C-alpha positions as CSV (number, residue, x, y, z in Angstrom):
1,M,-0.1,0.0,0.1
2,L,1.1,3.5,-0.2
3,E,1.4,5.4,2.6
4,P,-1.1,8.3,2.6
5,V,0.0,12.0,1.8
6,E,-1.7,15.0,2.9
7,R,-3.8,16.9,1.9
8,D,-1.8,19.8,1.4
9,Q,-2.7,21.5,-1.6
10,P,0.2,23.9,-2.4
11,A,2.3,20.5,-2.2
12,V,-0.2,18.8,-4.1
13,D,0.2,21.2,-6.9
14,R,4.1,20.9,-6.7
15,L,3.3,16.9,-6.9
16,V,1.3,17.0,-9.5
17,N,3.4,19.4,-11.8
18,R,6.9,17.1,-10.9
19,L,6.4,13.9,-8.9
20,T,8.8,11.3,-8.7
21,V,9.3,7.6,-7.8
22,E,12.8,6.3,-6.8
23,A,13.2,3.0,-8.4
24,A,16.6,1.1,-7.4
25,D,18.4,-0.5,-9.7
26,K,20.5,-3.7,-9.2
27,R,23.7,-2.6,-11.7
28,D,23.6,1.0,-10.2
29,A,20.9,1.9,-7.8
30,A,18.1,4.4,-7.9
31,T,18.8,5.5,-11.7
32,V,15.8,7.5,-12.2
33,M,13.6,8.6,-16.1
34,E,10.1,10.0,-16.5
35,V,6.9,8.0,-17.0
36,R,3.2,8.6,-16.9
37,G,0.8,6.0,-15.0
38,I,-1.8,5.2,-13.0
39,V,-2.0,6.2,-9.2
40,N,-4.7,5.2,-6.6
41,A,-6.0,8.4,-5.6
42,A,-7.3,7.2,-2.0
43,E,-4.1,5.9,-1.1
44,T,-2.2,9.2,-2.2
45,G,-4.6,11.8,-1.5
46,L,-3.9,13.2,-4.5
47,P,-5.9,13.6,-7.4
48,G,-4.9,10.6,-9.1
49,G,-5.8,9.7,-12.8
50,L,-4.8,8.4,-16.1
51,I,-2.1,9.6,-18.2
52,E,-0.2,7.9,-21.0
53,A,1.7,5.2,-19.0
54,H,5.5,4.5,-20.3
55,H,8.4,2.8,-18.9
56,G,12.1,2.6,-19.9
57,P,14.3,-0.4,-21.5
58,G,15.0,-3.1,-18.7
59,G,11.5,-2.6,-17.2
60,G,10.0,-5.9,-18.6
61,A,7.7,-7.4,-15.9
62,R,9.6,-9.6,-14.5
63,G,11.7,-9.9,-10.6
64,G,14.4,-8.1,-10.2
65,S,13.7,-6.0,-13.4
66,T,16.2,-2.6,-14.1
67,G,13.2,-0.5,-14.4
68,Y,13.2,3.3,-13.1
69,E,10.4,6.0,-13.6
70,Y,9.0,8.9,-12.5
71,V,4.9,9.2,-11.8
72,R,2.9,12.1,-13.3
73,F,-0.7,12.7,-11.6
74,S,-3.8,14.2,-13.7
75,G,-7.8,13.8,-12.1
76,G,-10.3,11.0,-13.0
77,A,-9.1,7.6,-13.1
78,T,-8.1,5.3,-10.6
79,G,-5.5,2.5,-10.3
80,K,-4.3,0.0,-7.1
81,T,-0.6,-1.2,-6.2
82,S,0.4,-4.8,-5.4
83,C,3.1,-6.9,-4.2
84,G,3.4,-4.9,-1.1
85,A,5.1,-1.7,-2.3
86,K,5.7,1.2,0.1
87,M,6.2,5.0,-0.8
88,V,6.4,8.1,1.3
89,R,6.7,11.6,0.6
90,H,10.0,13.2,1.2
91,E,10.9,16.7,0.3
92,G,8.1,16.8,-2.5
93,V,9.3,13.6,-3.7
94,L,7.3,10.2,-3.2
95,R,10.5,7.7,-2.9
96,V,10.0,4.1,-2.5
97,E,10.7,2.9,1.0
98,K,10.2,-1.1,0.4
99,P,11.2,-1.9,-2.6
100,R,9.5,-4.4,-4.3
101,I,7.7,-4.9,-7.9
102,A,4.8,-2.7,-7.7
103,F,2.1,-2.8,-10.0
104,V,-0.2,-0.1,-11.5
105,P,-2.9,-1.0,-14.0
106,W,-4.5,0.9,-16.3
107,D,-8.4,1.7,-15.2
108,N,-11.0,-0.2,-16.7
109,D,-7.6,-2.4,-18.2
110,P,-8.5,-6.2,-18.3
111,R,-4.9,-6.5,-17.6
112,G,-5.5,-4.7,-14.3
113,S,-7.2,-7.5,-12.5
114,S,-3.7,-9.8,-13.6
115,A,-0.7,-10.9,-10.9
116,C,1.6,-8.5,-9.9
117,G,4.5,-7.9,-12.8
118,A,1.4,-8.4,-15.5
119,G,0.0,-5.3,-17.2
120,I,2.6,-4.5,-19.7
121,G,3.0,-0.3,-20.0
122,A,1.4,0.0,-16.9
123,T,3.9,-1.5,-14.5
124,L,5.8,0.6,-12.0
125,L,9.4,-1.9,-11.5
126,I,10.9,-1.8,-8.5
127,P,14.0,-4.2,-8.6
128,M,13.4,-6.7,-5.8
129,D,15.9,-6.5,-2.5
130,A,17.5,-3.3,-3.8
131,A,18.1,-0.4,-1.4
132,P,17.4,3.5,-2.7
133,N,20.0,4.8,-3.1
134,P,19.3,8.7,-4.0
135,S,23.1,9.8,-4.6
136,S,23.2,7.7,-7.5
137,R,20.5,9.5,-9.2
138,L,20.7,10.6,-12.8
139,D,19.7,14.4,-11.6
140,S,19.0,16.9,-14.4
141,L,19.3,20.4,-14.0
142,D,16.0,22.9,-14.7
143,E,17.2,25.2,-17.3
144,S,14.7,27.8,-15.8
145,R,14.6,27.5,-12.2
146,N,17.3,28.2,-9.2
147,P,17.4,25.0,-6.8
148,D,15.1,26.8,-4.6
149,G,12.2,26.8,-7.4
150,T,12.4,30.5,-8.7
151,P,13.2,31.8,-11.9
152,R,16.5,32.0,-12.9
153,G,17.3,34.9,-14.7
154,A,15.4,36.5,-17.3
155,Y,13.0,33.7,-17.1
156,A,11.2,35.6,-14.6
157,E,10.5,38.6,-17.0
158,L,9.4,36.2,-19.5
159,F,6.8,33.9,-17.0
160,E,5.5,37.2,-15.4
161,T,4.7,38.3,-18.7
162,V,3.8,35.4,-20.4
163,D,1.2,33.0,-18.8
164,I,0.4,29.6,-19.8
165,D,-2.8,30.9,-22.3
166,T,-0.6,33.0,-24.5
167,F,1.8,30.1,-24.8
168,A,-1.2,27.6,-25.9
169,I,-2.4,30.4,-28.8
170,A,1.4,30.8,-29.6
171,R,1.6,27.1,-29.9
172,E,-1.5,27.3,-32.3
173,Q,-0.2,30.4,-34.0
174,I,3.1,28.4,-34.6
175,E,1.9,25.4,-36.3
176,R,-0.2,27.5,-38.7
177,E,3.0,29.4,-39.5
178,L,5.1,26.8,-40.3
179,A,2.7,25.0,-41.9
180,Q,1.8,27.8,-44.6
181,A,5.4,28.0,-44.8
182,G,6.0,24.6,-45.8
183,V,8.4,23.8,-43.2
184,V,9.1,20.1,-42.8
185,F,11.8,17.6,-42.2
186,G,12.2,15.1,-45.5
187,G,11.8,15.0,-49.2
188,A,9.9,12.6,-50.8
189,E,8.4,11.9,-47.2
190,T,8.0,14.7,-44.7
191,T,7.5,15.4,-41.0
192,P,6.2,18.5,-39.5
193,F,8.8,20.4,-38.0
194,D,7.5,20.9,-34.3
195,V,8.4,24.2,-32.2
196,D,7.7,24.9,-28.8
197,P,6.6,27.8,-27.6
198,V,8.7,28.3,-24.4
199,P,11.9,29.8,-25.8
200,R,15.1,28.8,-24.4
201,L,17.2,31.7,-22.9
202,V,20.7,32.5,-22.9
203,E,22.1,35.2,-20.9
204,S,24.8,37.6,-22.6
205,E,27.7,36.1,-20.8
206,E,27.1,32.8,-21.0
207,W,27.1,33.2,-24.6
208,A,30.1,35.1,-24.7
209,W,31.5,32.5,-23.1
210,I,30.1,30.0,-25.6
211,E,31.4,32.3,-28.3
212,R,35.3,32.1,-27.3
213,G,34.9,28.8,-26.8
214,L,33.3,27.1,-29.9
215,G,35.5,29.8,-31.9
216,Q,38.8,28.0,-30.1
217,R,37.2,24.6,-30.9
218,I,37.0,25.1,-34.6
219,R,40.1,26.8,-35.0
220,A,41.6,23.6,-33.3
221,L,39.8,21.3,-35.4
222,N,40.4,22.9,-38.6
223,A,44.0,23.0,-37.8
224,F,43.9,19.4,-37.2
225,L,42.3,18.6,-40.7
226,A,44.6,20.7,-42.1
227,D,47.4,18.9,-40.7
228,V,46.0,15.4,-41.3
229,Y,45.4,15.6,-45.0
230,G,49.2,17.7,-44.9
231,G,52.1,16.9,-42.9
232,G,50.6,14.8,-40.4
233,R,52.4,16.4,-37.2
234,I,49.9,15.5,-34.9
235,L,50.3,11.8,-35.5
236,A,54.0,11.9,-35.8
237,A,54.2,13.7,-32.0
238,G,52.1,10.5,-30.8
239,V,49.1,13.2,-29.4
240,V,46.6,11.1,-32.0
241,P,47.2,7.5,-32.9
242,R,48.0,6.9,-36.4
243,E,46.1,3.7,-36.5
244,L,42.9,6.1,-36.0
245,L,43.2,7.8,-39.2
246,D,43.8,5.2,-40.9
247,T,40.6,3.0,-39.6
248,A,38.5,6.3,-39.8
249,D,35.2,6.2,-42.2
250,W,34.9,9.4,-43.2
251,Y,38.8,9.8,-43.8
252,E,39.3,10.9,-47.7
253,P,42.4,9.6,-49.0
254,A,42.5,11.9,-52.4
255,M,42.5,15.1,-50.2
256,S,46.0,14.2,-48.9
257,E,46.8,14.0,-53.0
258,P,50.0,16.5,-54.2
259,G,47.8,19.6,-55.0
260,M,44.7,19.0,-53.3
261,P,43.5,22.3,-51.0
262,A,43.4,22.2,-47.5
263,V,40.4,20.6,-45.7
264,R,38.2,22.7,-43.7
265,A,34.9,22.5,-42.0
266,H,33.7,26.0,-42.7
267,V,30.4,25.3,-41.1
268,A,29.8,23.5,-37.9
269,G,26.9,22.1,-35.9
270,P,28.0,21.3,-32.5
271,D,25.6,19.5,-30.1
272,L,25.9,21.1,-26.6
273,V,24.4,19.6,-23.5
274,R,24.3,20.5,-19.9
275,G,25.0,18.1,-17.4
276,A,23.7,18.3,-13.3
277,D,26.9,20.5,-12.7
278,G,25.4,23.4,-14.6
279,E,28.5,23.0,-17.4
280,L,27.9,23.1,-21.3
281,R,30.2,19.8,-22.9
282,V,30.5,19.1,-26.0
283,L,28.2,16.1,-27.3
284,E,29.5,16.0,-30.8
285,D,31.2,18.7,-33.2
286,N,28.9,18.2,-36.8
287,L,31.3,18.8,-39.1
288,R,30.2,17.4,-42.1
289,A,27.3,18.9,-43.3
290,P,25.5,20.0,-40.5
291,S,21.6,21.2,-40.6
292,G,19.5,23.5,-39.0
293,L,20.0,27.5,-39.5
294,A,17.2,27.5,-41.6
295,Y,15.2,25.8,-39.4
296,A,16.2,28.7,-36.8
297,L,15.2,31.2,-38.9
298,A,11.8,29.9,-39.5
299,A,11.4,29.2,-35.7
300,R,12.6,32.8,-34.7
301,R,9.7,34.0,-37.9
302,A,7.1,32.2,-36.3
303,M,7.7,32.9,-32.8
304,A,7.6,36.7,-33.8
305,P,4.1,37.5,-31.6
306,L,5.5,35.8,-28.7
307,I,8.5,37.9,-28.6
308,S,6.8,40.6,-28.9
309,A,4.7,39.7,-25.9
310,S,7.2,39.0,-23.7
311,G,8.7,42.4,-23.8
312,L,12.6,40.4,-24.2
313,E,14.9,41.7,-27.1
314,P,16.8,38.4,-28.3
315,R,19.8,39.2,-30.7
316,P,19.0,38.7,-34.6
317,L,19.4,35.5,-36.4
318,D,19.8,37.3,-40.1
319,G,23.7,37.6,-39.6
320,G,24.1,34.1,-39.6
321,V,22.7,34.0,-43.4
322,T,24.7,36.7,-43.9
323,A,27.7,35.0,-42.6
324,L,27.1,32.1,-44.2
325,G,26.5,33.9,-48.0
326,E,30.0,35.9,-47.4
327,M,32.1,32.8,-46.9
328,L,30.8,31.4,-49.8
329,R,31.7,34.3,-52.2
330,A,34.9,34.6,-50.1
331,A,36.0,31.0,-50.8
332,A,35.8,30.7,-54.5
333,P,39.1,30.9,-56.6
334,A,40.6,34.2,-56.7
335,G,40.4,37.0,-59.6
336,G,36.9,35.8,-61.0
337,P,34.0,37.5,-61.8
338,E,30.8,36.9,-59.0
339,P,31.1,33.8,-58.2
340,N,28.6,30.8,-59.0
341,V,28.0,29.0,-56.1
342,V,25.9,25.9,-56.6
343,A,24.2,24.4,-53.4
344,L,24.7,20.0,-54.0
345,N,21.8,17.5,-52.5
346,D,20.8,14.7,-52.9
347,G,17.5,15.9,-54.6
348,Q,13.9,14.4,-53.1
349,D,15.9,12.3,-50.9
350,S,17.4,15.1,-48.6
351,S,16.3,15.3,-45.2
352,A,16.8,18.6,-44.7
353,L,15.3,19.5,-48.3
354,Y,13.4,22.6,-46.8
355,E,16.5,23.9,-45.5
356,H,18.9,23.3,-48.4
357,R,15.6,25.5,-50.9
358,E,15.6,28.1,-48.1
359,L,19.1,28.9,-48.2
360,A,19.5,28.9,-51.3
361,R,16.8,31.3,-52.1
362,L,17.8,33.6,-49.6
363,L,21.2,33.5,-50.9
364,G,20.6,33.2,-54.5
365,L,22.1,29.8,-54.9
366,R,21.6,27.7,-57.9
367,M,20.3,24.3,-56.6
368,A,21.6,21.0,-58.1
369,T,22.3,17.1,-57.9
370,A,25.1,15.4,-59.1
371,A,23.2,14.2,-62.1
372,D,22.7,17.9,-62.7
373,L,26.7,18.9,-63.2
374,R,29.2,17.6,-65.5
375,R,33.0,17.8,-65.9
376,R,34.8,19.2,-68.5
377,G,38.7,18.9,-68.0
378,D,39.5,20.8,-64.7
379,T,36.0,22.5,-65.3
380,L,33.0,21.8,-63.3
381,L,29.8,23.1,-65.6
382,V,26.2,23.4,-63.8
383,G,23.4,23.7,-66.9
384,E,22.0,27.0,-67.0
385,G,18.9,27.5,-69.5
386,E,20.1,26.5,-73.0
387,G,23.6,26.4,-71.4
388,E,26.3,25.3,-69.0
389,R,28.1,27.9,-66.5
390,A,31.1,27.3,-64.9
391,V,30.8,26.1,-61.3
392,D,33.0,28.3,-58.5
393,V,32.0,27.3,-55.1
394,I,30.1,23.8,-54.4
395,Y,28.1,24.1,-51.0
396,R,27.9,20.8,-50.0
397,R,24.8,19.4,-48.9
398,V,25.0,16.0,-50.1
399,D,24.8,12.9,-47.0
400,D,27.9,10.5,-48.5
401,E,31.1,13.1,-48.9
402,R,33.1,10.6,-50.0
403,L,35.4,11.1,-53.5
404,T,37.0,7.5,-53.7
405,A,35.0,4.2,-52.5
406,A,36.4,1.3,-51.0
407,D,38.3,-0.5,-53.5
408,G,40.0,2.8,-54.4
409,T,37.8,3.9,-57.4
410,A,36.2,7.6,-57.9
411,T,32.7,7.5,-57.1
412,T,30.5,10.0,-59.0
413,L,31.2,12.6,-56.6
414,G,34.7,11.9,-57.2
415,E,34.5,11.7,-61.1
416,L,33.0,15.2,-61.0
417,L,35.0,16.8,-58.2
418,I,38.5,15.5,-57.8
419,E,40.4,17.5,-61.0
420,P,39.0,20.5,-60.2
421,L,39.9,20.5,-57.2
422,R,43.5,19.5,-57.9
423,A,43.4,22.5,-60.5
424,G,42.3,25.2,-58.1
425,T,39.2,25.7,-60.6
426,I,36.5,24.8,-57.6
427,A,36.2,25.5,-54.2
428,C,34.1,23.0,-52.1
429,V,32.2,23.9,-48.3
430,N,32.6,22.0,-46.4
431,S,35.6,19.9,-47.7
432,P,35.7,16.6,-49.0
433,G,37.5,14.4,-46.2
434,S,36.3,16.9,-43.2
435,G,33.8,14.1,-41.5
436,V,36.9,12.3,-40.2
437,A,37.1,15.3,-37.6
438,D,33.3,13.9,-36.9
439,D,34.4,10.6,-36.3
440,K,33.6,9.8,-32.4
441,A,36.8,8.3,-31.7
442,V,38.7,11.5,-33.0
443,H,36.5,13.8,-30.7
444,T,37.6,12.2,-27.6
445,Y,41.3,13.9,-28.7
446,V,39.5,17.6,-29.1
447,E,41.3,18.7,-25.9
448,R,45.0,17.3,-26.8
449,M,44.4,19.4,-30.1
450,I,43.5,22.7,-28.6
451,D,46.9,22.2,-26.5
452,F,49.1,21.1,-29.8
453,Y,47.4,23.5,-32.3
454,L,46.4,26.6,-30.2
455,G,48.9,25.8,-26.9
456,E,46.1,26.8,-24.6
457,P,43.9,25.0,-22.4
458,A,40.2,24.4,-23.7
459,L,37.6,26.8,-22.4
460,M,35.2,24.1,-23.5
461,H,35.3,20.6,-22.7
462,S,34.1,17.0,-24.4
463,V,31.5,15.2,-22.5
464,P,34.5,13.0,-21.2
465,G,34.8,9.8,-23.3
466,R,37.2,7.0,-24.5
467,Y,38.1,5.0,-28.0
468,L,38.4,1.5,-26.8
469,G,40.5,0.5,-29.8
470,E,43.4,2.8,-27.3
471,P,45.0,-0.2,-25.6
472,G,43.3,-0.9,-22.2
473,E,40.3,1.3,-22.5
474,L,38.0,-1.4,-23.3
475,E,39.1,-3.5,-20.4
476,R,38.1,-0.5,-18.0
477,A,34.5,0.6,-19.8
478,L,33.4,-3.4,-19.9
479,P,32.6,-3.1,-16.0
480,R,30.7,0.4,-16.2
481,L,28.8,-0.3,-19.4
482,G,25.3,0.0,-17.3
483,E,27.1,3.7,-16.9
484,L,28.4,4.5,-19.9
485,V,27.0,5.7,-23.4
486,I,28.1,3.5,-25.8
487,K,28.7,4.9,-29.6
488,P,29.6,3.7,-33.1
489,R,32.2,5.6,-34.1
490,S,30.8,6.6,-37.6
491,Q,26.8,6.8,-37.2
492,F,24.7,10.1,-36.7
493,G,21.7,11.2,-35.7
494,G,21.4,8.9,-32.6
495,K,21.8,5.4,-34.5
496,G,23.3,2.6,-33.0
497,V,23.9,4.3,-29.5
498,V,23.0,2.2,-26.3
499,I,22.7,4.5,-23.1
500,G,23.5,2.0,-20.2
501,A,21.5,3.4,-17.6
502,L,18.4,2.7,-19.8
503,A,19.1,-0.5,-21.9
504,S,17.9,-3.7,-20.5
505,D,20.3,-6.6,-19.2
506,R,20.1,-8.1,-22.4
507,D,21.2,-5.2,-24.0
508,L,23.9,-5.1,-22.5
509,S,25.1,-8.5,-22.7
510,E,24.9,-8.5,-26.7
511,A,26.8,-4.6,-26.7
512,A,29.6,-5.9,-24.6
513,E,29.9,-8.4,-26.8
514,L,30.1,-6.5,-29.8
515,L,32.7,-4.1,-28.2
516,Q,35.0,-7.3,-27.6
517,R,34.8,-8.5,-31.1
518,D,35.4,-5.0,-32.6
519,P,36.8,-2.6,-30.3
520,D,38.2,-0.1,-32.5
521,R,34.4,0.8,-33.9
522,F,33.3,1.8,-30.8
523,V,33.7,4.7,-28.3
524,V,32.3,5.2,-25.1
525,Q,31.0,8.7,-23.3
526,E,30.3,9.4,-19.6
527,T,26.1,9.6,-19.1
528,V,25.0,13.2,-19.3
529,A,21.6,13.7,-17.6
530,L,20.8,16.4,-20.0
531,S,18.9,19.7,-18.4
532,L,15.3,20.1,-18.7
533,H,13.4,23.1,-20.1
534,P,9.5,23.9,-19.8
535,T,7.7,22.9,-22.4
536,L,3.8,22.6,-23.5
537,I,2.2,19.4,-23.0
538,D,-1.3,18.8,-22.6
539,G,-1.9,22.3,-21.3
540,S,0.6,22.4,-18.9
541,L,4.5,23.0,-18.6
542,D,6.4,20.2,-18.2
543,G,10.2,19.4,-18.2
544,R,11.4,17.7,-21.1
545,H,15.4,17.2,-22.0
546,V,17.0,19.4,-24.0
547,D,20.0,20.1,-26.1
548,L,21.6,23.3,-28.0
549,R,22.9,23.5,-31.6
550,P,24.6,26.6,-32.5
551,F,25.8,27.7,-35.6
552,V,29.6,28.1,-36.8
553,I,30.6,29.8,-39.8
554,S,34.1,30.5,-40.2
555,N,37.1,31.0,-43.2
556,E,41.3,31.5,-42.7
557,E,40.6,35.0,-41.0
558,S,37.7,34.5,-38.7
559,V,35.1,32.4,-36.8
560,K,31.1,33.5,-36.6
561,V,29.0,31.8,-34.2
562,V,25.4,32.9,-34.7
563,P,23.7,34.3,-31.7
564,G,21.3,31.6,-30.8
565,G,20.5,28.8,-33.1
566,L,18.2,25.5,-32.1
567,S,17.6,23.9,-28.4
568,R,16.0,20.4,-29.6
569,F,14.0,18.9,-27.0
570,A,12.3,15.1,-26.7
571,R,8.9,14.8,-26.9
572,E,8.7,12.2,-24.2
573,A,9.3,12.5,-20.7
574,G,12.3,10.9,-19.9
575,V,13.6,10.1,-23.3
576,M,17.4,11.8,-23.6
577,V,17.6,11.2,-27.4
578,V,16.8,14.6,-28.5
579,N,17.4,14.5,-32.3
580,S,14.8,15.5,-34.8
581,G,15.0,12.3,-37.2
582,R,14.3,10.4,-33.6
583,G,11.5,12.4,-33.2
584,G,12.7,15.2,-30.9
585,G,11.3,19.0,-31.4
586,A,12.6,22.4,-31.3
587,K,13.1,25.5,-29.5
588,D,13.6,29.0,-30.6
589,T,16.7,30.3,-28.6
590,W,17.0,33.8,-27.4
591,V,20.5,35.3,-27.1
592,L,19.6,38.3,-24.4
């Protein structure tokens, strides 16, 4: 039975807004994630109710499971518990005091009368005979509130000026605006671009630090790219192991040949995450063909009425498009007239087709696929009207940048670009081969690159990680897989990622076998409990995990960080994968 909670309405309101059940985990006690379920109003003294049930991986209906849940309440339905779980309220949290498997069935669900452990999807799984350890929780920082519940910084003004009804109205307006403008993900098949009306706020002091940290990081990464396709000083010095390059899927051998231009990541879209300690760290650097700038602009346009209503004045994003256009024109071979810049994509198969079209429109670029191009000697041509025109700059937005196939022969892209690149008649943004710095194993060495190339301490750190191909790293990682995040080196968009704290025993066992067979293909990172941001969910503001994708545009002389970007959020409570390709939404990010 659940121990009664006194009917203190302010306390009830706080609990209804955010109520957690801590569940012990056999591997690492009391890891926590969010779940929606049913609780008996009579037993808790709270307005019990049915909200969609959910539990994380490992939450199978069996004794000793490693499930972990949050519970949120609403009015209406009732439920019951079995198996003797005892929960008490402590400092605003319902805590498991006597761990058992507690079954909370759906209202009017025939499975609700089943024995303990049945009722798939509506089971609170509290492992048998395990003691809760609150100190090992995966706590998440609230971006908008201090630990005492008071609003942080400018959020006080935002929430004082804009109430829940205004946010709800703004959401409807935003959805209409984005639909009318055709802002979607995908090409032939599309999904809506979902923008939450509650913006993420970044104070000017923190943004200045972000600018400095990302500027330093991009300078070092571009020095690394130029070096590994040139003299390889960092390899000779042993700072980065040579075998790391030998096994990197996105290393492009053609770009190391004599006469080829320096490899550069002109546009970067790093993913920043904030952990419980409040520090922003770089989760991934995203140097191949990062997307999101046009979506950030679309979100800002759709948010315009709410910006006016809030009284706040975020810095404009338009400078990002200007900087991108200036960089593309400056990349052109010297001595010619106004350069012909072509945005190269995969056509209807492009996952960010809206962005390609919008940036091409804003910058006056010709859009083309590889089929629209042909090479005449060392000149690249694109059809224009009844004739053809020489191409000066390729703004590369294709998913596969490879110029050479595994057998050493030229790919279709290579047939088009290798000779013009060697002859210096075209430039390519981002350079083919820049993806080697996106390798997740290379990511673990960025702090050492900063020291090696710049002679400076890193201002902004990576999420701590280890390349399992390094001697001894696999042996150190295997006992800790339940605490780590496992990532394939060459995959993107969350593909193949295993979050140990959220994985079942079977998943972890299979991952361990895979790592032992081929450790060179994987890295592990420390788990970061992504910060939470208030998000409009079913008419109320609930916390959802977020990251931040700013956009960095650079050339040989300068680095510009666009003031804002996209904060991406996971739609479901407790989910920490926020990628749009995995169903995540976006928030406008206001730099004040």
